[in-house]
Each structure stands twice: as structure tokens, then as C-alpha cells.
Backbone as XML, in Angstrom:
<?xml version="1.0"?>
<chain id="A" units="angstrom">
  <residue number="1" name="MET">
    <atom name="N" x="98.766" y="83.415" z="122.611"/>
    <atom name="CA" x="99.456" y="84.638" z="122.240"/>
    <atom name="C" x="98.669" y="85.823" z="122.796"/>
  </residue>
  <residue number="2" name="PRO">
    <atom name="N" x="99.348" y="86.784" z="123.419"/>
    <atom name="CA" x="98.640" y="87.936" z="123.989"/>
    <atom name="C" x="98.022" y="88.814" z="122.906"/>
  </residue>
  <residue number="3" name="GLN">
    <atom name="N" x="96.875" y="89.361" z="123.237"/>
    <atom name="CA" x="96.154" y="90.240" z="122.326"/>
    <atom name="C" x="96.837" y="91.605" z="122.290"/>
  </residue>
  <residue number="4" name="LYS">
    <atom name="N" x="96.937" y="92.204" z="121.105"/>
    <atom name="CA" x="97.577" y="93.510" z="120.963"/>
    <atom name="C" x="96.541" y="94.562" z="120.624"/>
  </residue>
  <residue number="5" name="LEU">
    <atom name="N" x="96.791" y="95.765" z="121.081"/>
    <atom name="CA" x="95.896" y="96.889" z="120.814"/>
    <atom name="C" x="96.130" y="97.391" z="119.402"/>
  </residue>
  <residue number="6" name="ARG">
    <atom name="N" x="95.067" y="97.370" z="118.599"/>
    <atom name="CA" x="95.125" y="97.827" z="117.212"/>
    <atom name="C" x="93.896" y="98.665" z="116.906"/>
  </residue>
  <residue number="7" name="ARG">
    <atom name="N" x="94.035" y="99.613" z="115.987"/>
    <atom name="CA" x="92.886" y="100.379" z="115.512"/>
    <atom name="C" x="92.095" y="99.520" z="114.532"/>
  </residue>
  <residue number="8" name="SER">
    <atom name="N" x="90.795" y="99.633" z="114.583"/>
    <atom name="CA" x="89.931" y="98.872" z="113.690"/>
    <atom name="C" x="89.936" y="99.491" z="112.303"/>
  </residue>
  <residue number="9" name="THR">
    <atom name="N" x="89.903" y="98.631" z="111.290"/>
    <atom name="CA" x="89.812" y="99.125" z="109.912"/>
    <atom name="C" x="88.422" y="98.937" z="109.339"/>
  </residue>
  <residue number="10" name="GLU">
    <atom name="N" x="87.577" y="98.163" z="110.021"/>
    <atom name="CA" x="86.242" y="97.872" z="109.493"/>
    <atom name="C" x="85.146" y="98.668" z="110.182"/>
  </residue>
  <residue number="11" name="ASP">
    <atom name="N" x="85.098" y="98.650" z="111.498"/>
    <atom name="CA" x="84.013" y="99.305" z="112.230"/>
    <atom name="C" x="84.549" y="100.581" z="112.867"/>
  </residue>
  <residue number="12" name="LYS">
    <atom name="N" x="84.765" y="101.591" z="112.042"/>
    <atom name="CA" x="85.312" y="102.828" z="112.577"/>
    <atom name="C" x="84.432" y="104.009" z="112.225"/>
  </residue>
  <residue number="13" name="VAL">
    <atom name="N" x="84.437" y="104.993" z="113.115"/>
    <atom name="CA" x="83.701" y="106.222" z="112.871"/>
    <atom name="C" x="84.689" y="107.297" z="112.423"/>
  </residue>
  <residue number="14" name="LEU">
    <atom name="N" x="85.714" y="107.534" z="113.220"/>
    <atom name="CA" x="86.753" y="108.494" z="112.823"/>
    <atom name="C" x="88.002" y="107.766" z="112.351"/>
  </residue>
  <residue number="15" name="SER">
    <atom name="N" x="88.704" y="107.158" z="113.297"/>
    <atom name="CA" x="89.945" y="106.481" z="112.920"/>
    <atom name="C" x="90.048" y="105.054" z="113.440"/>
  </residue>
  <residue number="16" name="GLY">
    <atom name="N" x="89.028" y="104.576" z="114.144"/>
    <atom name="CA" x="89.030" y="103.204" z="114.628"/>
    <atom name="C" x="89.607" y="103.012" z="116.017"/>
  </residue>
  <residue number="17" name="VAL">
    <atom name="N" x="89.961" y="104.100" z="116.695"/>
    <atom name="CA" x="90.571" y="104.015" z="118.025"/>
    <atom name="C" x="89.592" y="103.423" z="119.040"/>
  </residue>
  <residue number="18" name="ALA">
    <atom name="N" x="88.375" y="103.937" z="119.075"/>
    <atom name="CA" x="87.397" y="103.471" z="120.063"/>
    <atom name="C" x="87.067" y="101.996" z="119.842"/>
  </residue>
  <residue number="19" name="GLU">
    <atom name="N" x="86.889" y="101.582" z="118.603"/>
    <atom name="CA" x="86.596" y="100.181" z="118.305"/>
    <atom name="C" x="87.773" y="99.290" z="118.692"/>
  </residue>
  <residue number="20" name="GLY">
    <atom name="N" x="88.990" y="99.742" z="118.426"/>
    <atom name="CA" x="90.166" y="98.960" z="118.799"/>
    <atom name="C" x="90.299" y="98.803" z="120.304"/>
  </residue>
  <residue number="21" name="ILE">
    <atom name="N" x="90.062" y="99.876" z="121.039"/>
    <atom name="CA" x="90.124" y="99.819" z="122.506"/>
    <atom name="C" x="89.015" y="98.923" z="123.040"/>
  </residue>
  <residue number="22" name="ALA">
    <atom name="N" x="87.811" y="99.045" z="122.483"/>
    <atom name="CA" x="86.689" y="98.219" z="122.924"/>
    <atom name="C" x="86.954" y="96.745" z="122.667"/>
  </residue>
  <residue number="23" name="HIS">
    <atom name="N" x="87.488" y="96.418" z="121.517"/>
    <atom name="CA" x="87.815" y="95.028" z="121.201"/>
    <atom name="C" x="88.891" y="94.494" z="122.146"/>
  </residue>
  <residue number="24" name="TYR">
    <atom name="N" x="89.881" y="95.300" z="122.421"/>
    <atom name="CA" x="90.968" y="94.905" z="123.328"/>
    <atom name="C" x="90.454" y="94.637" z="124.747"/>
  </residue>
  <residue number="25" name="LEU">
    <atom name="N" x="89.523" y="95.495" z="125.220"/>
    <atom name="CA" x="88.994" y="95.359" z="126.575"/>
    <atom name="C" x="87.779" y="94.439" z="126.655"/>
  </residue>
  <residue number="26" name="GLY">
    <atom name="N" x="87.183" y="94.097" z="125.513"/>
    <atom name="CA" x="86.014" y="93.235" z="125.488"/>
    <atom name="C" x="84.743" y="93.933" z="125.927"/>
  </residue>
  <residue number="27" name="ILE">
    <atom name="N" x="84.617" y="95.215" z="125.587"/>
    <atom name="CA" x="83.428" y="95.983" z="125.950"/>
    <atom name="C" x="82.817" y="96.594" z="124.691"/>
  </residue>
  <residue number="28" name="SER">
    <atom name="N" x="81.719" y="97.313" z="124.861"/>
    <atom name="CA" x="81.003" y="97.917" z="123.744"/>
    <atom name="C" x="81.757" y="99.127" z="123.185"/>
  </residue>
  <residue number="29" name="PRO">
    <atom name="N" x="81.873" y="99.239" z="121.869"/>
    <atom name="CA" x="82.498" y="100.418" z="121.273"/>
    <atom name="C" x="81.721" y="101.697" z="121.580"/>
  </residue>
  <residue number="30" name="PHE">
    <atom name="N" x="80.395" y="101.584" z="121.707"/>
    <atom name="CA" x="79.589" y="102.751" z="122.041"/>
    <atom name="C" x="80.009" y="103.322" z="123.393"/>
  </residue>
  <residue number="31" name="GLY">
    <atom name="N" x="80.280" y="102.467" z="124.363"/>
    <atom name="CA" x="80.708" y="102.930" z="125.680"/>
    <atom name="C" x="82.035" y="103.670" z="125.631"/>
  </residue>
  <residue number="32" name="VAL">
    <atom name="N" x="82.963" y="103.168" z="124.831"/>
    <atom name="CA" x="84.267" y="103.825" z="124.695"/>
    <atom name="C" x="84.099" y="105.176" z="124.008"/>
  </residue>
  <residue number="33" name="ARG">
    <atom name="N" x="83.280" y="105.217" z="122.959"/>
    <atom name="CA" x="83.030" y="106.485" z="122.268"/>
    <atom name="C" x="82.369" y="107.498" z="123.199"/>
  </residue>
  <residue number="34" name="LEU">
    <atom name="N" x="81.438" y="107.021" z="124.016"/>
    <atom name="CA" x="80.761" y="107.882" z="124.965"/>
    <atom name="C" x="81.750" y="108.452" z="125.987"/>
  </residue>
  <residue number="35" name="LEU">
    <atom name="N" x="82.672" y="107.627" z="126.464"/>
    <atom name="CA" x="83.682" y="108.120" z="127.414"/>
    <atom name="C" x="84.567" y="109.190" z="126.782"/>
  </residue>
  <residue number="36" name="PHE">
    <atom name="N" x="84.973" y="108.977" z="125.526"/>
    <atom name="CA" x="85.783" y="109.983" z="124.846"/>
    <atom name="C" x="85.009" y="111.285" z="124.678"/>
  </residue>
  <residue number="37" name="PHE">
    <atom name="N" x="83.703" y="111.192" z="124.516"/>
    <atom name="CA" x="82.881" y="112.380" z="124.330"/>
    <atom name="C" x="82.634" y="113.119" z="125.646"/>
  </residue>
  <residue number="38" name="VAL">
    <atom name="N" x="82.461" y="112.377" z="126.740"/>
    <atom name="CA" x="82.057" y="112.957" z="128.024"/>
    <atom name="C" x="83.238" y="113.504" z="128.827"/>
  </residue>
  <residue number="39" name="ILE">
    <atom name="N" x="84.361" y="112.818" z="128.813"/>
    <atom name="CA" x="85.504" y="113.207" z="129.641"/>
    <atom name="C" x="86.213" y="114.417" z="129.020"/>
  </residue>
  <residue number="40" name="PRO">
    <atom name="N" x="86.344" y="115.505" z="129.775"/>
    <atom name="CA" x="87.016" y="116.702" z="129.246"/>
    <atom name="C" x="88.487" y="116.419" z="128.904"/>
  </residue>
  <residue number="41" name="GLY">
    <atom name="N" x="88.923" y="116.912" z="127.768"/>
    <atom name="CA" x="90.315" y="116.764" z="127.358"/>
    <atom name="C" x="90.632" y="115.446" z="126.688"/>
  </residue>
  <residue number="42" name="SER">
    <atom name="N" x="89.666" y="114.548" z="126.620"/>
    <atom name="CA" x="89.950" y="113.231" z="126.052"/>
    <atom name="C" x="90.016" y="113.254" z="124.530"/>
  </residue>
  <residue number="43" name="LEU">
    <atom name="N" x="89.500" y="114.297" z="123.908"/>
    <atom name="CA" x="89.592" y="114.396" z="122.452"/>
    <atom name="C" x="91.052" y="114.517" z="122.011"/>
  </residue>
  <residue number="44" name="LEU">
    <atom name="N" x="91.852" y="115.226" z="122.774"/>
    <atom name="CA" x="93.284" y="115.321" z="122.484"/>
    <atom name="C" x="93.943" y="113.953" z="122.614"/>
  </residue>
  <residue number="45" name="ILE">
    <atom name="N" x="93.579" y="113.219" z="123.646"/>
    <atom name="CA" x="94.113" y="111.864" z="123.845"/>
    <atom name="C" x="93.703" y="110.966" z="122.684"/>
  </residue>
  <residue number="46" name="TYR">
    <atom name="N" x="92.459" y="111.102" z="122.226"/>
    <atom name="CA" x="91.969" y="110.308" z="121.099"/>
    <atom name="C" x="92.856" y="110.518" z="119.869"/>
  </residue>
  <residue number="47" name="PHE">
    <atom name="N" x="93.147" y="111.768" z="119.539"/>
    <atom name="CA" x="93.950" y="112.041" z="118.352"/>
    <atom name="C" x="95.401" y="111.592" z="118.517"/>
  </residue>
  <residue number="48" name="ILE">
    <atom name="N" x="95.930" y="111.660" z="119.718"/>
    <atom name="CA" x="97.273" y="111.121" z="119.964"/>
    <atom name="C" x="97.275" y="109.613" z="119.747"/>
  </residue>
  <residue number="49" name="LEU">
    <atom name="N" x="96.248" y="108.935" z="120.266"/>
    <atom name="CA" x="96.136" y="107.486" z="120.077"/>
    <atom name="C" x="95.944" y="107.134" z="118.603"/>
  </residue>
  <residue number="50" name="ALA">
    <atom name="N" x="95.233" y="107.963" z="117.862"/>
    <atom name="CA" x="95.007" y="107.710" z="116.440"/>
    <atom name="C" x="96.319" y="107.683" z="115.662"/>
  </residue>
  <residue number="51" name="PHE">
    <atom name="N" x="97.293" y="108.436" z="116.107"/>
    <atom name="CA" x="98.583" y="108.461" z="115.425"/>
    <atom name="C" x="99.583" y="107.457" z="115.977"/>
  </residue>
  <residue number="52" name="THR">
    <atom name="N" x="99.334" y="106.917" z="117.186"/>
    <atom name="CA" x="100.312" y="106.012" z="117.791"/>
    <atom name="C" x="99.906" y="104.543" z="117.753"/>
  </residue>
  <residue number="53" name="ILE">
    <atom name="N" x="98.610" y="104.249" z="117.728"/>
    <atom name="CA" x="98.161" y="102.851" z="117.680"/>
    <atom name="C" x="98.141" y="102.398" z="116.224"/>
  </residue>
  <residue number="54" name="PRO">
    <atom name="N" x="98.824" y="101.287" z="115.901"/>
    <atom name="CA" x="98.820" y="100.825" z="114.506"/>
    <atom name="C" x="97.471" y="100.243" z="114.114"/>
  </residue>
  <residue number="55" name="GLU">
    <atom name="N" x="97.177" y="100.258" z="112.817"/>
    <atom name="CA" x="95.941" y="99.664" z="112.300"/>
    <atom name="C" x="96.057" y="98.147" z="112.277"/>
  </residue>
  <residue number="56" name="GLU">
    <atom name="N" x="94.899" y="97.488" z="112.235"/>
    <atom name="CA" x="94.871" y="96.032" z="112.076"/>
    <atom name="C" x="95.542" y="95.675" z="110.757"/>
  </residue>
  <residue number="57" name="GLY">
    <atom name="N" x="96.274" y="94.604" z="110.755"/>
    <atom name="CA" x="96.919" y="94.165" z="109.532"/>
    <atom name="C" x="98.286" y="94.769" z="109.296"/>
  </residue>
  <residue number="58" name="ARG">
    <atom name="N" x="98.658" y="95.733" z="110.094"/>
    <atom name="CA" x="99.988" y="96.350" z="109.974"/>
    <atom name="C" x="100.815" y="95.977" z="111.190"/>
  </residue>
  <residue number="59" name="LEU">
    <atom name="N" x="102.122" y="95.970" z="111.027"/>
    <atom name="CA" x="103.006" y="95.616" z="112.147"/>
    <atom name="C" x="103.287" y="96.757" z="113.047"/>
  </residue>
</chain>
């Protein structure tokens, strides 16, 4: 079964977006958080993803 992108409910700092993306891609959550911090304008993308990506355990 294909893996689906979900926000993390356990290892989250703000809303679990970075942890969910890291788990989906199989990379470090720290690296994803660092990219969101370094890339200009990505904070807006982060908050959009926080409202559009469902949490783990929800459909």
C-alpha cells in the first residue's frame, strides 16, 4: 500500500508538518525544519500545509 503524507501527532514542534514530510521522504525532521527556516517565503507554505495535510489517525 502506498505511503500517504500525514502530519505527525507525536513528534511535532508546531503542527507536525515537518515531521510528516520527513517521515514521508525518509529523511531527518531537523533537515526539513531547517529548510523551512532558511528558504524565504516558506513559512507561508508551512502554514498552508498545516491546514491542508491531515493528521495521523484521521482520514
